[in-house]
C-alpha positions in Angstrom: -17.8 -59.6 -31.4 -15.8 -62.8 -32.6 -12.0 -62.5 -32.0 -9.6 -64.2 -34.7 -6.9 -65.9 -33.0 -3.4 -65.5 -35.0 -0.7 -68.5 -34.4 0.8 -67.9 -31.1 -3.1 -67.8 -29.8 -3.5 -70.8 -31.3 -0.4 -72.3 -29.9 -1.8 -71.4 -26.2 -5.4 -72.6 -26.8 -3.1 -76.1 -28.1 -1.1 -76.2 -24.7 -4.8 -75.3 -22.7 -5.9 -78.3 -24.1 -3.3 -81.2 -24.3 -4.1 -80.6 -20.1 -7.9 -81.0 -21.1 -7.5 -84.0 -22.6 -5.1 -85.3 -19.9 -6.9 -83.9 -17.0 -10.0 -87.0 -19.2 -7.9 -89.1 -19.9 -7.3 -89.4 -16.0 -10.9 -89.9 -15.5 -11.4 -92.5 -18.1 -8.9 -94.3 -16.2 -10.6 -94.0 -12.8 -14.7 -94.0 -13.6 -15.4 -97.6 -12.3 -18.7 -99.2 -10.5 -18.4 -97.7 -6.7 -16.3 -94.8 -6.6 -17.4 -90.6 -5.8 -17.6 -87.8 -7.0 -15.6 -86.0 -6.0 -12.7 -88.5 -6.0 -12.6 -87.8 -9.6 -13.0 -84.2 -9.3 -9.6 -83.8 -6.8 -7.8 -86.3 -9.0 -8.5 -83.9 -12.4 -7.6 -80.6 -10.0 -4.1 -82.3 -9.0 -3.5 -83.0 -12.8 -4.5 -79.4 -14.1 -2.6 -77.7 -10.8 0.5 -79.9 -11.8 0.5 -79.2 -14.8 0.8 -75.5 -13.8 -2.5 -74.3 -15.2 -5.7 -73.8 -13.2 -9.4 -75.3 -13.2 -12.1 -73.0 -15.6 -15.6 -74.0 -13.5 -14.7 -73.8 -10.3 -16.2 -70.8 -8.9 -17.4 -69.3 -12.0 -20.5 -67.3 -11.6 -23.5 -66.3 -13.7 -25.4 -63.7 -12.5 -28.8 -64.7 -10.4 -27.3 -67.2 -8.9 -25.6 -67.0 -5.5 -23.3 -69.4 -5.6 -20.2 -70.0 -7.5 -19.6 -73.4 -8.9 -18.0 -75.3 -6.8 -16.2 -77.8 -8.8 -12.7 -78.4 -11.0 -15.1 -80.5 -13.4 -18.6 -81.3 -14.6 -19.5 -84.3 -13.6 -23.3 -85.2 -14.8 -25.0 -88.8 -14.2 -27.7 -90.5 -16.3 -30.3 -87.5 -16.6 -28.5 -84.5 -15.9 -27.7 -83.3 -18.4 -25.0 -80.4 -18.2 -23.7 -79.0 -14.9 -23.6 -81.4 -12.2 -21.6 -80.7 -8.5 -19.2 -83.3 -7.6 -19.5 -85.0 -4.6 -18.6 -87.5 -1.9 -22.3 -88.5 -2.0 -22.7 -89.6 -5.7 -21.1 -92.8 -6.1 -21.1 -93.9 -9.6 -23.1 -97.4 -10.5 -23.0 -99.9 -12.8 -24.9 -99.1 -16.1 -24.7 -95.2 -15.6 -23.3 -92.8 -18.4 -21.6 -90.0 -16.5 -20.7 -87.1 -18.7 -17.1 -85.6 -17.4 -16.9 -81.6 -18.5 -13.1 -79.9 -18.2 -11.9 -76.7 -18.6 -8.5 -74.9 -18.0 -7.0 -71.8 -17.9 -3.3 -71.4 -18.9 -1.2 -68.2 -20.5 -4.3 -66.6 -20.5 -6.5 -68.9 -22.7 -9.3 -71.5 -22.1 -9.6 -74.8 -23.0 -12.7 -76.9 -22.6 -13.9 -80.4 -23.7 -16.6 -82.9 -22.4 -17.3 -86.9 -22.9 -19.8 -89.1 -21.4 -18.3 -92.1 -19.9 -20.4 -95.4 -19.7 -19.6 -97.1 -16.3 -18.9 -100.8 -16.6 -21.3 -102.2 -18.7 -24.4 -100.2 -19.8 -27.9 -100.4 -21.4 -28.1 -101.4 -25.3 -30.8 -97.6 -25.1 -27.7 -96.4 -23.6 -24.7 -97.2 -26.0 -27.1 -96.4 -28.8 -27.2 -92.3 -26.7 -23.7 -92.1 -27.0 -23.2 -93.4 -30.7 -25.3 -90.6 -31.9 -24.8 -87.8 -29.7 -20.9 -88.8 -30.3 -21.8 -88.8 -34.5 -23.4 -85.6 -34.2 -20.4 -83.6 -33.1 -18.1 -85.6 -34.9 -21.2 -84.1 -38.0 -20.4 -80.9 -36.9 -16.9 -80.7 -36.9 -17.0 -82.1 -40.0 -19.1 -78.8 -41.7 -17.5 -76.5 -39.2 -14.7 -74.8 -42.5 -14.1 -71.6 -43.4 -16.6 -70.1 -45.7 -19.8 -72.0 -44.0 -22.1 -70.9 -41.2 -23.0 -71.5 -38.0 -26.4 -72.6 -39.0 -24.5 -74.9 -40.9 -22.9 -76.8 -37.8 -26.3 -76.5 -36.2 -28.4 -78.2 -38.7 -25.7 -81.4 -38.7 -26.5 -82.0 -35.2 -29.7 -81.6 -35.8 -30.0 -83.6 -38.5 -28.6 -86.6 -37.1 -30.2 -86.7 -34.0 -34.0 -86.0 -34.6 -34.2 -88.4 -37.0 -34.1 -91.1 -34.9 -35.8 -89.7 -32.6 -33.7 -88.0 -30.0 -34.3 -84.8 -28.0 -32.2 -81.5 -28.7 -31.3 -79.5 -25.4 -32.3 -76.3 -26.8 -31.3 -74.2 -23.9 -27.6 -74.5 -23.8 -25.4 -73.7 -26.7 -21.8 -74.2 -27.3 -19.1 -71.2 -27.5 -17.0 -69.3 -28.7 -13.6 -69.8 -26.5 -9.9 -68.0 -26.4 -9.3 -65.8 -23.6 -12.2 -66.0 -21.9 -14.4 -69.7 -21.6 -17.8 -67.9 -23.3 -16.8 -66.0 -26.2 -19.2 -64.8 -29.2 -20.6 -66.8 -31.2 -23.2 -69.1 -29.4 -23.4 -72.6 -31.5 -26.7 -73.9 -31.1 -27.6 -77.7 -31.7 -30.6 -76.9 -34.1 -30.3 -74.5 -36.9 -30.9 -74.0 -40.6 -28.0 -74.4 -43.7 -26.9 -71.4 -45.1 -28.4 -68.7 -41.8 -26.0 -67.2 -39.0 -22.5 -65.8 -39.4 -20.1 -67.0 -41.5 -17.5 -69.5 -40.2 -13.2 -67.3 -41.1 -9.9 -68.9 -39.9 -8.8 -68.2 -36.6 -12.0 -68.6 -34.7 -12.3 -71.4 -32.2 -15.0 -72.5 -31.5 -16.1 -75.5 -28.8 -18.4 -77.5 -30.1 -21.0 -80.0 -27.5 -24.2 -81.6 -28.7 -26.5 -82.9 -25.8 -28.6 -85.2 -26.7 -31.7 -86.9 -24.9 -33.5 -89.8 -25.4 -36.6 -88.1 -23.5 -38.7 -84.9 -24.6 -36.8 -81.6 -24.9 -37.5 -79.7 -22.0 -34.7 -79.1 -18.9 -35.2 -77.9 -15.5 -32.7 -76.6 -13.0 -32.3 -78.3 -9.9 -32.2 -76.2 -6.4 -28.7 -76.1 -6.0 -28.9 -73.8 -8.9 -26.6 -75.3 -11.2 -27.4 -78.9 -12.4 -29.6 -79.6 -15.4 -31.7 -82.2 -15.7 -34.0 -83.2 -18.3 -37.7 -82.8 -17.4 -38.7 -86.1 -18.0 -36.1 -87.8 -16.2 -34.6 -89.4 -19.2 -31.1 -89.5 -20.5 -28.5 -87.1 -21.7 -25.4 -87.1 -23.3 -22.9 -85.2 -23.9 -19.9 -84.5 -26.2 -17.4 -81.2 -26.8 -13.9 -80.4 -28.4 -12.5 -77.0 -28.6 -11.6 -76.4 -32.7 -9.8 -73.7 -34.5 -10.9 -73.2 -38.2 -8.1 -73.4 -40.8 -8.4 -72.9 -44.5 -8.7 -76.3 -44.9 -9.6 -78.8 -42.3 -10.6 -77.8 -38.7 -7.8 -78.2 -35.9 -9.1 -80.2 -33.3 -7.6 -78.7 -30.5 -8.8 -81.2 -28.0 -8.7 -84.1 -29.9 -9.8 -86.9 -27.5 -9.8 -90.1 -28.1 
């Protein structure tokens, strides 16, 4: 069931969203060749704790996966799509692209956002992937208005990425968010205009295009968490949490 948030709920979402953005900004300022991903994770965890919140992902469990997610951040590099595990053995190199997904919980509400950062100078192909994926998110948010449908949102992503030769991750989707990290509805990055549930004022949604330079198949590594492109192609991931209003959607995690 899709939950509708009142103004008090939305204020709590804003508070969580601000901490998420602060964490992304902290990571952005520390990403460079030679840094390991566990260091980034620890810095983000300290910021979140100092803000009075707790990490949403650390200890998160999924049916069928024996071990909870061990990190504060999901850190996914190059061909890793989502759910990459921070590690002192994963050292960033010049030219990498690294997707940082942050979730927090405070006052009973969650915030969630993601950004794919370049590490130093990256190739034109990777620059283009990041540009198109971010444009997919912007286009999806622009149509996420009261009276639109989930099909409209998904179509905004698909109709921008696919004609440009990019693959769309179809196995994973955006989601509602509020008192739970993942709520109804699921928000696929593909769809038919006019199809699916109608968006209503007070809905809170985490929209997150995941786009690949290669084919659309993905696989999960032996750690049971990290999702990679099956053909080894690059992937990018951008995400913002929004609230549907009577006008333009309000962006709860307004990273720039």
